[in-house]
N, C-alpha and C positions, 0 to 999 in steps of 0.2 A: 314245187312246194312253196317257193318264195311268193308266187302269185297268190296262192291260197292264203298265206299269212298276211300279205298286204291287204287283200280284200277283207279278210276277217277283221283286221285292225281298223280299217276304214269304217266298217259296219259298227263295230263297238264304239268307235269315237263319235259317230253320228248319234248313236243311242245315248251315250253319256252326255253329249252336248245338248240334245233336244229334250231328253226325258228326265234329266236330273231336276229334282224339285217338284216334279209332277207325279212321278212314279218312283217307287223304291227300286233299287238295283235288282232285287230278286224278282221284280215284275217285268223287267226289260224283255225277257224272252218271249213273253206273251205278245209283244209288239214287234220285236225284231223278226221272229220267224215268219209271221204272215206277210210282213212288208218285204222281206227277202224273197219269199215265194212270188209275191205280186211283181216285184221288180224283175225277177227271172222270166216270168211269163210275158211281161211287157217286152223284154229284150228278144225273146223267141218270136213273138208276134210282130215285131217292129216292121219288118219288110213286107208283111202280108196283111197288115191291119186294114188298109183301104180295100184290098181284094175281099176280105171277110165281110166288110160292110156292104160293098157293092153286090156281092153274091147274095147275101141275106136279103137285101132290099129288092133284088130282082126276082126272088123266089117266094118271098113271104106271103104274097097274095095268090100265088099259083098252086102251091102244094101245102099240105098240112104240116109237114115237118121239114122246113128249109134248113134246119141245123145239120142234118145229114149231108146235104149238098155242100154246105159251107165246109164241113170237116173234110169231105172228100176233095174239094177244090184246094184247100190249104195243105192237105196231106199231113194234118196234125190231129191230135186227140182232143183239142180244145180250141176255142176261139173267143174273141171279144168283138162285139158289134156296137159298142158304145162309141160315141164320137170322141171319147176321151181315152187317153193313156196317161201314165203318171206325168209325163212331160207337159201334155196339153192341159192337165188340171191346174198347172201353175199360172195359166193365162187369166184365171178368174179367182183371185184370192178371196173375194167377198163371199162367193158361193162354194167354197172348197168342200164343205161337208156334203151338201146336196149333190154336187158334181161327182164327188168320190163315190157316193152311194149309187149314182147312175152308172159310173164306171164299173163297179162291182156287178151290178145287175146286167151289164152287157156281156158278161162272161157266159160261156156255156154252162150247162147245169152241173157238170162234174166239177168245175172250178168253184162255182157258187157253193156247192156242198162242202168243199175243202174250207172255204172261207167261213162258212157257217160253223164248221167244227172248231175253228180257231176262236169262236165267240168274239169276233172283232168289234161288233157294234158298240158295246159299252166302252171299249178302249178308244174307238173313233170319237165317240161322244165326249169323253174326257179330254182327249187331245184337242178337239175343237173348242170346248169350253175354256181351255187354257191357252188358246191361240198357238197351238203346237202342231196341228195337223198339216197346215201348209208348209211349215218349216221342215217337218219330217219328210214330207213328199219331195220338197225341193232338194233336200240333201240326199235322199235315196236315188234321185235321178242322176247323181254324180257317180253312182256305183255301176260300173260296166259289168253286167252279168250276161252279156251276149254269148251265145254258144261258140262264137269264133274266138272269144277271149277266155271264157271259162267253160271247158268241156263238161259233159255230164258227170264224169268221174270226179272232177275237181269240185263241181257243184255239190255232189253228194258228200264229199269230204267236208266242205264248208258247213253244210247243214248238220252233218254228224257231229262235228266239233261244237257247234252251237247247242245242239240238243244235249250233248254230254256236259257242257259247262252249265247249262240251266238245271241239270238234275243234281248238281252238287249242293 
């Protein structure tokens, strides 16, 4: 339980540091939740990111739906074939918004649907306009949500706690 509390506290402190003054505290959840999800997905894909890109590139001109091959190869239900992950986005602060959008578009359709349901674009626009998008991404990459550190049950508990706190 201690690990869950530490991670939750870190995520809250990032939100408070970065979002204060740009968003109201009752709006933090609209940003925290999608970025926690994206960070978790990044951590899950970390070791197979290059394999996903390589597999997609080798099949995209040969078959109609290379996505199925990528998913089968990764043994996951999602993928990202963008050259970016949250860590790599930090290498080009000047183009952070454009590269972030490229990163999102690199996800499989099921993840893009989740992101779409978060209605993240207006928030990303506001973060970028206020020079907070890079900072938020930079700080979120310090949160280790890799499955070896945070198992699925713990991750579910973290998300449940955030959802409950945002409904108050």
